[in-house]
N, C-alpha and C positions, 0 to 999 in steps of 0.2 A: 571350792568355788564351782559353780555351774558353768557349763559351756557358754550359756547366754550372757552371764555377767563378764566373762572374759572377752567377749567380742568388743571391738571398738565401735562406739555408736557413730553413726553417720548423721551429720547435721546439715540442713540446707539453708543457705543464705541467699537473699536476692542479689542480683548483680547491680553494682553501683553504676549509675549512668549520670554523667555530668551534662547539665543543660545550660551552663553559664548563667544561671539565675541564682545560684547559691551564694551565700554570703562570701565576700572576698573575691568574687569573680570579676567584678567590674573594675576597669582601669580608669582613673581620673587623676587630675593634677594632685600630687602629693600622696598618691595611693601607696607608694612604696616607702613613705616616711613614717616614722613612729608618731609624729605630730602632724596633723593635716586637717584641712577643711574639706567638706564635700561640695563646696561652692567657692567661687571666686569673689572675694570682698571687693566693695566699691573702691576702697582705698588700700593702702599698704597692709593694714591690719584690720581684722574683722571687729566690728562693734558689737556690743551686747545686743542691740536691736537686731542685727543680722543674725546672730547666733540663735535667737529665740524665735525668729519669723521665717527666715529663708528656708524653703523646702520643708517646713513643718507639714505643709499640706502636700500629699504625694502627687506625682504626675508621671504617667507611663512614658512620657517623652524623656524623662530624666532618670528615674530610679525604678519604676515598676516595669521590669522587662517582660512580664507576663500579662500586662494590662491591668485595668482596674480590678481591685480585689472586692469591690462592692458596687452596687448600683441601685437604680430605682425600679420600681415595679413595671413602669412603662417602657423600660429599655435602656436609656442612657446611664452610663456609669460615672461615678465620681463627680467631676466638675466639668460638664460639657462645655466646650468653647462655643457651641451653637446657641448658647443662652444670650449672645450678643451678635449683632451683625458686624461689629468692628472686628478688625483682624490685627494680629501682631506676630512678627516672626519670633518674638521671645517675650512673653508676658512676664517672665521672671526677672526681666531687666528693671521692672519698676521697683523702686524703694521709696518708702515714705520719708520725705525730707524732715518731718517732725520726729521721726524715729520713735513712734508710739508702740509700746508693748505694755504688758500687765502693770508693771510697777509705775511707769510714767502716767498711764491712764488714770490710776487711782490718785497718784500724787498731784497731778495737775488739776483734776477736778476737785480734789479736797481743798486745794488752795483757793480756787474760785468760790466754792461754797462758803469757806471761812470768810472770804472778803465780803460777799453779799450779806452774810448773816451779821457781820460786824457793822456794815453800812446801815442795815435796817434797825439794828439795836440803837445805834447812835441817833438815827432819825427820830425814833420814838422818845428817846431820853431827852433830846433837844426840842421836841414838839415842832419838828421842822415843817410838818404838813399844815400847821395852823396858818402860816403866812402865804400859802398858795391861794391864788385868786380862783374864783369859781370856774372861769373859762378854762383854766389849765387843768383843774380837777376833772372837768367833764371830758376834756381832751384825752387824759390818761385813762379814765374809766371806759371810754368808748374804743379808742384806737389802740392803745397799748394792750388793752385787754383782748381786742380782736386779734392782734398779732400773735398773742399767745396760742391761739387755735392754729394758726399757720405753722408755727414752730412745732407744736405737738403733732400735727398731722404729718409734717415732713419726717419727724423723729420716728413715729410708730409705723407709718404706712409707706414710707419711701426708703429711708436709709436702713431701718431695721429689716425691711423685707428683702433687701438685696445684700445684706452683709455676709451672706454665704454663697453668693452667686458668682463671684469672680473666680478666675482660673488659678489664682495664687493666694497663698496665705497673707502676703504682704498687702495685696489689694483689699482683701476682706477685713483685715485688721484695721486698715485706715478707714474703711466705710463704717465699721462697728464703732470706732471712736467718734466719727461724724454723728452717728445716731445718738450716742451718749451725750455729746455736746448739745444737740438740739433738745434732747429730753430734759437735761438739766436746766437749760436756759428757759424752757417753758415752765418748769417747776419754779424757777426764780421769779418769773413774772407772776405766777399764781400766788406765791408767798407775798409779794409786793402788793398785789391786789387785796389779799386778806388783811394785811396790815393797814392799808388805807380804809378798808371797810370798817375795821374796829377803831379807827381814830375818830376823834371828835370833830369831823369835817363833813360837809355834804358830799358824800361819795357813795354811788350805787355800785356795790361789788358784783352785782349780777347783770349789769347792763351789757357787758361784752357778749353775752350769749345771744341776745336779740340782734345786736349789731352784726355779728358774724353770720347769723342766719338770714337777716333780711335787709340790712342797711345797703342802699344802692351802691354807695362808693366802695364797699368791701366785696360785693358779689363776684366781680371778675377775678379778684385775687382768690377768693374761695374756689371759683371754678378751675383756675389753673392748678391749685393745690390738689383738688379732687381728680383732675385729669391726670396729674402725675402719678397718683396712686394706682392708676389703671394700666400704666406702661409695663410691658413684660420684659423688655430688653434692658438689662441692668446698666449697661454702658450709656444708652440713651437717657435713662432715668437720672444717672449721675451727672451727665452733661446738661440736661434740661434744668435740673435743680440747682446745681452749684455754679454753673457757668452762665446760664441765661436768667432764671428766675431770681436768684440771689443778687445778681448785678442790677437787673432792671426794676426789681420790686423790693427785695429785701434790703439791699444797701440804700436804695432810694428812701425808703421809710426810716430805717434805723439811723444811717449815717447823715444823709442829706437833710433830714427834717428833725427827728427827736434829738439827736446829739447837738444839732446847731441851735435849737431854740429853747432848750430846757433851762439853761442858766439865765437867760433873759426873763424867764418866768419865775425866778427865784427858786429853782429846783436843782439841787446838786445830787439828789438821790437817784433819779431816773438815769442820768448819764452814767453813773457808776454801774448800775445793773445792766443797762443796754450795752455799755462798753464791754462787758464780759462776753455777750453774744457776738459783738463785733470782733473781739479777739479770737473767739472760736472760729468764726467764719474765715478770718485771715489764715489760720492754720489749716482749715479744711480746704480753702482755695489753693494753698501751697501744694498739697498732695494731688488735688484734682488737676492743677496745671501741669505738674510733672507727668501724670498719667497720659493726658491727651497730647502733650508735647511729644511723648514717646510714640504715640500712635501716628501723629501727623509727620514725624521725622523718620518713620520706619522705612528702611531701605527697600523692602519688598512691597509693603502695603500702604505706604504713606499717602500716595496720590488717591488710592481708593478710599482711604479713611477720610481724606479731606472732602471728597465728594459726599460721602455719607454724613459727615458732620454739617456740611452745607445744607443738606436736606433737613436735618434736625433743627438747624437755625431757622430755616424757612418755615417750619411748623410752629416752633415755640416762641420766636421773637415777636410775632404779631400778637399772640395771646398775652404775653407778658407786657407788651407796650399798652394793650387795651386795659390791663389791670393797673398799670401805672397811671395812665390818664384818668381812670375812674377815681383814683385817690386824690385828685387835685382839690376837691372841696375841703379836705381836712387841713390844707395849708392855711386856710383862713379862720380856723376855729380858735387858736390860741389868742390871748389878748395881746401879747407881745410877739411880733413876727419879725424876724431878722432876715429871712430868705423868702424867695418867691418859688412857686412851683416850677416855673420855667428854668430858673437857674439851677435848681436841684436836679431836674431831669437832664439838663445839659451836662451837669457834672457826672451823673450816673452813666449817661451815654458815652462820655469820653473815656471813662474808666473801662467800660465794656469794650469799646473799640481798641484800646490798648491791650487788653487781655487777648482779644481775637487776633490781633497782630502778632503777639507773642507766640500764639499757637499756630501761626502760619495760615490763618483763615481770613477770607474776605468779609468785610463788614456788610450786613444785609442792608438792602436799599431802604427798608422800613425805618432805619435809624435816622435817615436824612429827611424824613417827611414831617 
């Protein structure tokens, strides 16, 4: 053997430096247990919803000790909190009361689609549209068709546009479900319009386009929807859409008018379809109420948030009330009328006041005018 082969080879290894960012370095509740959660469940045991949503979206304040691992070309990384003027001492405290995640989203929407499809099939089989009077057919073709555009606009350009903007996965999942609800409901109204167009009744399936574009009674509603699409603050957008617009315009039209007078006009189909949209909004209002209640009751930023929400109310309530008042003429279009515009608006305002009271906000003076 040569002298070279007999020598012991010297190898160089880098010195190990611990930065406390390596796996296993962080201490948290149950970190020393063989069975643990990386978050604290709302109740004694974690739910499936919490397991698949909580902290799925990373956050430097919780788990990324070296900051965001990705960012945007213009500077901000990950999910900037500056995307809204609202503040929270813990955005992760929000949990969706509906506990929506992948399986429940598909399961719930599938059930609604099946219900609507069955309703429309039964209506065609029973020739239910033949007994509707011309005034009611015209009301549906113009007004329910116009509302389809509002739902579609909110789905595509409001909720879809902000479903990635929230600082936590729990918020973004709830908003994404909200977008899916609106999109599906707009589609349901479109299918209903198509069925009526193909039925042997005097129904103009394309009338809704011109109504949405130029009918005076619908232009203020259209303006509010289009103004919503231009808002950059995701929290303001959610507040203006689900708290203000839906209460003073959406529920006014769907709940206080269509759902109240359809049966008197011999129509059991429309309440079934519109009822799915009402059910959707009830669920979406549930998570929205929880989110803004969290903001107004925040120990550190609660009072600041109340001032901010008051400013948003001052901006959006007058616009939505103008849209609501402009719709007054459609209350006189059906042949059978069981409610007046004044009583419908009063009911909508009262529900809105109750919602604001629940959030700890003062009612705007415009509601008393």
